[in-house]
Legacy VTK file of the C-alpha trace (Angstrom):
# vtk DataFile Version 3.0
C-alpha trace
ASCII
DATASET POLYDATA
POINTS 285 float
-172.023 247.328 22.225
-169.639 248.914 24.699
-166.622 246.849 25.756
-164.550 246.899 28.911
-160.825 247.268 28.190
-158.519 245.332 30.544
-154.712 245.438 30.662
-152.640 242.467 31.743
-148.925 241.811 31.739
-147.598 240.940 28.286
-145.644 237.875 29.466
-144.552 236.105 32.610
-146.251 234.539 35.609
-148.682 237.399 36.155
-149.831 237.019 32.540
-150.470 233.297 33.007
-152.336 233.722 36.294
-154.431 236.582 34.888
-155.509 234.575 31.844
-156.237 231.584 34.071
-158.508 233.742 36.232
-160.405 235.059 33.212
-160.790 231.514 31.902
-162.149 230.403 35.291
-164.665 233.246 34.977
-165.952 231.600 31.797
-164.372 234.206 29.525
-162.861 232.909 26.292
-160.081 235.059 24.814
-159.421 234.830 21.075
-155.684 235.368 21.263
-153.230 234.575 18.489
-149.489 234.391 19.008
-147.791 237.728 19.777
-151.033 239.722 19.598
-151.028 242.916 21.669
-154.823 243.149 21.726
-157.518 240.503 21.729
-161.264 240.286 22.300
-163.339 237.846 24.316
-165.758 235.829 22.197
-168.422 235.498 24.909
-168.090 238.595 27.102
-167.798 242.333 26.307
-164.095 242.444 27.174
-161.041 243.564 25.221
-157.627 242.503 26.492
-154.499 244.654 26.080
-151.151 242.875 26.605
-148.797 245.537 27.942
-145.398 245.928 29.531
-145.950 245.796 33.273
-144.372 249.153 34.045
-146.562 250.932 31.460
-149.915 249.761 32.820
-150.343 252.452 35.541
-150.024 255.237 32.958
-152.531 253.532 30.652
-154.969 253.444 33.563
-154.370 257.107 34.400
-154.943 258.138 30.791
-158.084 256.033 30.443
-156.616 254.035 27.543
-157.674 250.932 29.495
-160.547 250.760 31.966
-159.180 248.157 34.365
-156.008 246.141 34.862
-154.666 243.122 36.681
-151.473 244.436 38.213
-149.222 243.941 41.208
-150.218 246.125 44.146
-146.534 247.024 44.581
-146.392 248.570 41.096
-149.670 250.400 41.685
-148.224 251.932 44.863
-145.001 252.890 43.065
-146.463 254.339 39.867
-150.234 254.462 40.256
-150.714 257.677 42.184
-154.411 257.884 43.078
-155.464 254.783 41.110
-157.623 252.522 43.274
-158.155 248.778 43.188
-161.426 247.011 43.911
-160.311 243.414 44.431
-157.303 241.522 45.763
-156.797 238.458 43.580
-154.731 236.131 45.761
-151.855 235.361 43.365
-148.426 236.825 42.504
-147.749 237.409 46.200
-144.454 239.048 47.117
-142.823 241.595 49.418
-140.952 244.814 48.740
-138.062 244.646 51.172
-134.795 246.257 52.175
-131.748 243.997 52.112
-128.080 244.379 53.045
-124.908 242.270 52.712
-125.009 239.132 54.885
-121.846 240.074 56.705
-123.139 243.462 57.893
-124.645 243.807 61.350
-128.153 245.237 61.206
-129.135 247.430 64.129
-132.405 248.812 62.808
-133.488 251.379 60.235
-130.789 253.778 61.403
-128.436 251.490 59.436
-129.689 253.184 56.258
-129.065 256.754 57.434
-126.851 258.426 54.788
-126.370 255.071 53.046
-126.759 254.317 49.338
-129.754 252.158 48.336
-130.200 250.647 44.872
-133.829 250.139 43.860
-136.421 249.975 41.109
-138.987 251.397 43.548
-137.736 254.914 44.365
-141.124 256.384 45.318
-141.960 253.480 47.621
-138.564 253.584 49.322
-138.500 257.366 49.610
-141.962 257.532 51.180
-141.128 254.744 53.613
-137.804 256.243 54.724
-139.324 259.714 55.008
-142.017 258.351 57.336
-139.230 256.945 59.519
-137.109 260.135 59.393
-134.283 258.372 57.566
-132.322 260.092 54.782
-130.612 257.922 52.193
-129.169 258.296 48.703
-131.148 256.339 46.109
-129.681 254.786 42.963
-132.483 253.949 40.521
-131.794 250.697 38.669
-134.099 248.786 36.341
-133.303 245.106 36.775
-130.431 243.231 38.486
-130.697 245.386 41.601
-129.174 242.619 43.755
-125.725 243.006 42.193
-125.335 246.655 43.285
-123.740 246.036 46.736
-121.314 243.472 45.265
-119.904 245.977 42.772
-119.717 248.836 45.268
-122.608 250.819 43.797
-124.767 250.682 46.929
-124.749 249.712 50.606
-128.125 247.999 50.378
-131.056 247.396 48.076
-134.829 247.593 48.001
-136.523 245.113 45.706
-139.230 242.482 45.317
-138.670 239.363 47.416
-140.585 236.153 46.744
-138.683 233.078 47.929
-135.517 234.927 48.961
-133.309 232.698 46.785
-132.058 235.616 44.657
-130.947 237.484 47.781
-129.171 234.379 49.056
-127.331 233.862 45.760
-126.099 237.461 45.888
-124.928 237.229 49.505
-127.691 239.504 50.809
-130.166 239.242 53.673
-133.637 240.725 54.048
-133.855 243.132 57.001
-137.056 245.187 56.574
-140.370 244.515 54.807
-141.734 247.788 53.419
-144.963 246.312 52.063
-146.652 243.038 51.125
-148.168 242.776 47.681
-150.353 240.593 45.479
-152.167 240.965 42.174
-155.147 243.334 42.291
-157.907 244.482 39.986
-157.285 248.200 39.480
-159.739 250.663 37.934
-159.048 253.731 35.816
-160.259 257.022 37.341
-161.691 257.739 33.873
-163.963 254.688 33.786
-167.191 255.645 32.022
-170.572 254.969 33.587
-171.570 252.834 30.597
-168.819 250.365 31.473
-169.597 250.107 35.196
-172.302 247.482 34.633
-169.858 245.278 32.707
-167.267 245.716 35.444
-169.828 244.744 38.093
-170.576 241.510 36.188
-166.872 240.735 35.820
-166.156 241.439 39.486
-169.057 239.177 40.520
-167.557 236.330 38.487
-164.085 236.968 39.906
-165.406 236.971 43.472
-167.202 233.669 42.850
-163.979 232.080 41.557
-161.883 233.448 44.429
-164.375 232.248 47.049
-164.238 228.801 45.481
-160.439 228.772 45.553
-160.428 229.758 49.220
-162.893 227.053 50.223
-163.338 223.277 50.463
-166.592 221.326 50.358
-166.833 218.788 53.173
-169.140 215.793 53.637
-169.094 213.649 56.775
-171.105 211.115 58.730
-172.054 211.964 62.310
-173.827 210.069 65.104
-177.024 211.922 65.983
-176.134 212.166 69.664
-173.026 214.210 68.694
-174.595 216.124 65.831
-175.100 219.402 67.690
-171.432 219.552 68.746
-170.163 218.679 65.266
-172.351 221.357 63.653
-171.025 223.946 66.126
-167.451 223.188 64.966
-168.253 223.879 61.312
-167.779 227.596 60.474
-169.094 227.054 56.934
-171.845 228.995 55.271
-175.148 230.117 56.802
-176.019 226.601 57.979
-174.744 223.104 57.109
-176.965 220.638 55.284
-177.985 217.660 57.470
-179.526 214.556 55.890
-180.540 211.273 57.589
-178.565 208.152 56.651
-180.208 204.778 56.062
-178.423 203.553 59.196
-180.520 204.561 62.174
-178.981 207.121 64.530
-176.624 208.641 61.922
-176.746 211.710 59.678
-174.748 213.058 56.751
-173.476 216.634 57.177
-172.446 218.842 54.236
-170.689 222.194 54.649
-167.946 224.511 53.416
-164.586 225.192 55.094
-162.020 227.918 54.601
-158.897 226.131 53.359
-156.715 228.093 55.800
-158.624 226.629 58.759
-159.082 223.227 57.186
-156.822 220.875 59.164
-157.629 222.386 62.569
-161.358 221.922 61.916
-160.871 218.364 60.619
-158.975 217.420 63.789
-161.793 218.786 65.949
-164.440 216.970 63.909
-162.637 213.643 64.290
-162.242 214.154 68.049
-165.987 214.684 68.341
-167.092 211.580 66.471
-167.224 212.548 62.784
-166.475 209.667 60.405
-166.103 209.122 56.658
-164.938 212.673 56.068
-164.816 213.524 52.361
-163.264 216.771 51.111
-163.818 218.173 47.602
-162.482 221.251 45.771
-164.945 223.994 44.832
-164.700 225.413 41.325
-166.862 228.460 41.996
-168.968 229.670 44.904
-171.883 232.003 44.176
-173.385 233.640 47.245
LINES 1 286
285 0 1 2 3 4 5 6 7 8 9 10 11 12 13 14 15 16 17 18 19 20 21 22 23 24 25 26 27 28 29 30 31 32 33 34 35 36 37 38 39 40 41 42 43 44 45 46 47 48 49 50 51 52 53 54 55 56 57 58 59 60 61 62 63 64 65 66 67 68 69 70 71 72 73 74 75 76 77 78 79 80 81 82 83 84 85 86 87 88 89 90 91 92 93 94 95 96 97 98 99 100 101 102 103 104 105 106 107 108 109 110 111 112 113 114 115 116 117 118 119 120 121 122 123 124 125 126 127 128 129 130 131 132 133 134 135 136 137 138 139 140 141 142 143 144 145 146 147 148 149 150 151 152 153 154 155 156 157 158 159 160 161 162 163 164 165 166 167 168 169 170 171 172 173 174 175 176 177 178 179 180 181 182 183 184 185 186 187 188 189 190 191 192 193 194 195 196 197 198 199 200 201 202 203 204 205 206 207 208 209 210 211 212 213 214 215 216 217 218 219 220 221 222 223 224 225 226 227 228 229 230 231 232 233 234 235 236 237 238 239 240 241 242 243 244 245 246 247 248 249 250 251 252 253 254 255 256 257 258 259 260 261 262 263 264 265 266 267 268 269 270 271 272 273 274 275 276 277 278 279 280 281 282 283 284
């Protein structure tokens, strides 16, 4: 039987989040310590554990069919490789930063300046689009130290919390792009594997929808029921069941977690009581 070959980062946070996602999709990986390749025991999937920077080339060559990879790396090294799903974890920014003591007056600051980076293609394309010419120093790792040792006037690197910039006396001044983990597909994917990919993507979408949502149960007086239902964005229609107490109903629905507290406040204002909120493991629609 044909198998779908997926690449994930060999180690680190992206590795952990990727394996967690596959586990949430009901896929069990038979992985021994330090293995570079492993198979799923209950799904036609083979996992390749690769160095992050090598994954785009493996996709281009068709060595792997799909990969969980940072969008930032796909933009830098992926060329025409496309992704089919944003996965909601490993979020970061690729940003320009300069010494804290320097006054920043806009992108013209970087005209004829030296920029240290591990993302030369991303930086070059961005600066070119803004008609800025700079000298790039390509560094793999420890980019933040470059201005302190006189190697560069500024840097372009991944920023998550900003603590690394702060420790190196730098400040973020421009965000080039925002990134998160994505599911990327090889341009050489064979038709025989598309059906497997469709099944995997369906499972992933169900998990992601569950993570983005909360299940809500509440009690509502019948004379305020119409207003309360109008507040709930939820799914197609909330479930309404009569309570044993006359004049009251139980309402069940789904909320987007990003809108959660605003909706809860509105529900309480309009007479909802006994509000119970539960996590959703998966949501199949």
